[in-house]
N, C-alpha and C positions, 0 to 999 in steps of 0.2 A: 282778566282771568277769568273771570266769572265768563264772559262771552266764550273765552277760548275753550271753557271746559264745555260750555252749551253746545259748541260748534262741534267739538270731538264727541259729545254722546248722541248726537242726532246724525252724524256720520256714520258710528257704527248701527245704530238701528237702522239707518238705511241699507248699510252693508249687507244686514243681516236677515232683515225683512221686506223689502219693497219687492214685491213680484206679482207678474199678473197669474191671472187662474191658470191652473195647469193643465187643464182641461180644454182650452179653448182655442179654437183653431183662429187667424187672422185675415180674415177677408177683408174688402174694400170697405165692409157695410159698419166696420169699425171704426171707419172715419168721419169726422164732422169738421166743417168748416167754420171756424168762429174766431173770435176777438176777446181778450181780455182787458179791462180797465178797472183802475181803482173807481170807488165812487164813495168820494169823502162827504157828500151829502149826507150820505146814510152812516157813515161814521161818525159825523158830528152831530149826529142826531142822540148821540149817546152820550159825548163828551158834555157831564151835568155837574154844575157847581152845589146843590140843594136838593134834599131829598135822596132819591135813588142814585146814586154816582158810578156803581158799577156791579156787575155781576158777569156769569158764564152761563151755558146751558139755552141758548136763545132758541126757541121754536118757535112756528107760526103757523097761522090757521084761520082760514075763513069762519066768520060766526054763523052764517049760511050754509056751509055744509060744499061750496065751490073749492077749488084748490089750484086752478091753472089760470095761469098769466092773463089777464084781461085790463083793460082801462075803464076805473069804475071809481068814481069821486067817492061814491056814498059806501064801497065796498066797509065793512067793519072786520077787522082782522086782531085778534087776540096773540099777544104774545106770552111765554113762560121763561121763565129765569129759573134757576137754581141758587147757589150760594150769592146772595146780593149785599151790597153794602149800603147803609143808609144814614145821612149825616150832612153835616154842611162841609164845605171845600172852600180854603182861603187859599192865596197864595198856590196852588196844585194840591195841597196838604189837607187831609181830612181833621176837621176840628175834632179836638177831644171830646169824648162823648159819642162818636158814631158805633154804630152796632150793625152786626153780621145777622142775616137771617138765612134760615136754607130753601127759601123759594118764596117768588113775588110774580106779578102781572102785569100786563101794562096792556093800553086800547089804542088802536090806530084808525082815524079814518080816513079814507081813501086810500091812496098809494101814493103818495108824494110826501118826502122826509120834512113836511112841515113840522118844528115844535107844537104849533098850537092845535096840532091834530092828535098830539099822543099825550096819552094820560098814563101814569105810573101807580100801582096799588101796593101796600103791604097792610098784612095783619095790624091791629095796634090793640094795647091793654086800654083799660079805662083812666090810664094815665095818660095815653097817647105813645106809650113806647112802642117801636116795632117788635111786631111779633110776626111768626114763621105762620100761612096759611094752611097746609098739608102736614101732618104729624103722622106718623107711625099708628095705627091704630086696629089692628086686626089679629087674627090667629097667628101668623106669621111674624106680627114685630114684638121685638126685643127692647126692654130699656136701653135709653142712652142713641136709639136707632134716629136717623132723619132720613126726609127724602130728598133726592134730586130729583127731577123732572126730566123722563124721556118726553118723547115723542107723542103727539095727541090729534085728535080729530073730530069733527060735531058728524054725528052718525043719523042721516037723513030717516034711517027707517028703524030707528026706535026712538022716536018722540024728539028727533035731535039732541040726543044726549050727548052731551060731550066728554070724552073719554082721554084720559093722562095716563101713558105709563109713570109709575115713580118707583126709584130705586131703593131698597132699604139700603141705608149707608151706616158703618161703624166705623171709628175712628182706632187706627192698630199704634199709632204714635204721634210725635208731636209736629211731622214733617206734614206739607202741604200735601205729598202724596203718601201718605200712612193712611191709608183706609184699605176695607174690603167693603162689596156689594154682597151679602149673602142671599138677596132676594130682591123679588120684582113684583108690584103688586101693582092692580089698575082702578082709578079714580074715575066713579061714574059721576058726574054734576047734573043735574036734570037741565034740559033744555031751558035757555035765558038764563040761567044761574051767572049771579054778578060778585064781587068781592063783598062781604069777607067770606061768600061760600060756606054756609053754615047747614046747608042742605044738601050733602053728598054721601055717598058710600064708597068703604074701601073694601075690595074683590080679593081674595088671596087669587092667586095664579100658579099656574106649572111650568112657567116660564123660565126659572133660574136653572139654567141646564151646566151639566157637568158630564163633559164627553170625552170617551176614551181616545187620545190622541188628537185631540181638539183643544181641550182645555175646559173652562168656566168663565161663565158669564150670563147675561140675559139678553131676552129679545126687548125690543124697544125702542133700538138705536135710532129708527127712519120707520115711517109710513107710509106707503103710496093706496090712496083711495081709487082704484082703477074702476069706477062707474058711471053712469051715464050722469047722474045727477051731480057729481063733482067735476064733471066738463073733463072727463078724461077722452082725448080723441078718439080712442079704439075701445071701449069698455068692454071686461070680461066681466064684471058685477060681484068683482072680491076685492077684498082689502088684505093687503100683503104686508106683514109685520116683519121689521129687519132685526137682527141682533149681531152682534159683535164681541167673539170668545176669544179668549186664548192670546199667547204670546204672539202668535202668527196674525192675530186679528183678522180671525177668519168671519166671514159674512155668511149669514145664516136667513133662511126663510122659512118663514110660515104664512098661511090663508085662512081666511073663512068667508062666509059670507057678512054682511055687514046685518041683518037682523039675527044671524046667530054670533055675534062679537061675546058674549058673556058667556056662551056655552063652549066651553075648552073641550069638550067630547067630539064637537063637530069642526075643530082644528084640524089642519092639515100640515105637515112639513116633508119639505124637499129634500129628497134623499138623492136628489143625482141625477135621477132618472122620473120620478114620477113622485106624486102628493101619497103620503104615507101617514099612517094614524099613529105611529110609534115615533115619539121626538128623538129617541135615541138612535134614529137611523139618520138624522139630519147630517146632512155635506155642504161643505164650504160652496159656494158659486165664485168669491173673489177671497183674497187675502191682502194685507197690508192697509185695510180700512180703518175708521176712525169710529170710536165710543157713538158718537152722534154722526149722523151720514144725513143724505137724501138721496130718493129714487125718482126720478120724474120722467113723466111720457112726454116723448114728442109727438109733434104731428104726424110724422112720416112714419109712427110704429116704433120706432124704436125709443130707450130708454136712456137717459143719462145717471148714473152713480157719482154723487160728488162727495168727496170725503178729504180728510186731511191723511196724510199718505203715512200709514203707522201710528194714526192717533196724535202722535206728537211731535212737528218737525217745521221746518219755513216751507213745506212744499204742499199746496191746495193739490188733490188729483182729479182726475176724472176717467172714468170708465166707460164707453159705449158698449149695450147692452140689446140683445134682439129680442128679450123679453123681460119679464119682472125677474126671471131667475137666472138671465143670462142665454148663450154664454157671451160674457163680457169681454170686451177687447184689452188690451195692453194698457196699463196706468198711462195717462198723460198728465204731466205735471203742468198744470195750467198756470201756476199764479207760487211766485217766489215770495214769501210775508216778509215787507221789509223791516218788521218791528224785532226779527231776529239780530239784526244789527244793532239794537238797541239793548241785548240782552235780554229779551223776553220771548218766552216760548209759546209760538201757535198751537192749537187742537181745534178737534172738532169741528169741521167746516162741513157746512150743508147747504143746499140750495130754499130758498124763500118763493117758490112760484106763485103766490098770492099775494105776495109784495112785487112781484115782477109785471113788466107787460109784454107786451106779446114780441117772439121773437127775441128775448134774453132770458136770463137767470140772474136775479140778486142772490149772491152767496156771501155768509158771515164766516168768520173764524174767531175765537177768542184769544186770549192773551195771558198770561201768567207767568211767575219767576220761580223757581227752587227756593230762592229764601223770601217767598210772598209776605210772611207776616212783618216780616221786617220792612221790605221794599214799599208794601201798599202804603205804612205811615210814611214817607217820603214822598211817595207821587199817587194820588188819589186815582189816575186815571190809566194806569197799567192794566186794570181789568175789565175791559167792557169789549161789545163787540166790534170789531172791524168788517168791512165790506168791499167787493169788489163785483164788478157785473161782468158778465158772461156774454156776448152777444153772436148770435148763430142764425 
């Protein structure tokens, strides 16, 4: 019955919202020759029995600031997660005493999914009990809020400062989807920062959006560093920040020069025709995307938008774009997530170029259930990243 209900809900969502940008033409340049396959060696890297054993919200970025696919055994990549389960697992079930914290990190050396190369970290109190690294503590924070992490990057033009978007989360009920995101902050960690991250700043931002006709949401769903030092094949020197807002899952875009990243007065917002100082003029460049996503430059000058169709569905979607703001072609459904047949709900697909080799993109998505708080007690492994590989 649960699987039937899930299928019906997703079918209804797909009927309501799955569409390509209304303004876009459909030339041949939107086409891409590709194949997609499962990447079980990466999925199995997060199948763990002790310590970190499940999380969502996975983003990745190189600590040297470069972001594009390459083969480099010495490359160090930071992974960030949001809600995370920590404890011991026996016979597929978490042992009593496990705990959930709101954000954790991991570091991976090289680009191969070797269990010996990845190390997970979470904050601990004096008794060694798991704690959350980043907790809201600025002028926009309220009691009871916590952070989920959005995308981030290492900014070479600001002393290798590590920037992370952090969504303010408030629970509105007991269900797994009973929450709101009333604000978004920016975390600024000095270059070279390591756990437990005791020296960092929390910046308030004007990037929580309430736009007539589009809805409400936050920027930070994905970041494109389109600079020469990040390895972009056709750099224009800007950092592009994406947001997903409203019931139609509208994709919005802002940009700024890396050296001005903390100066929100210098940010500009795409109004459909030009870059505008007024964020209320933002216009969507696509819809039916997810709250976490990615935009990756291709060597030929095009851009790949990767997302979960409508945010929560069995479909991983891809659109080919002519620029960081499009126009984007129609949604190509590149993967059906088989976990849907087990009653799991896939969500928030995105690419990880700094974990990818040239000529391919490693893509993750997460899984959860409607009755999550009970289901996690029965199976500790339902809540973790799954991976596929797109070759082009």
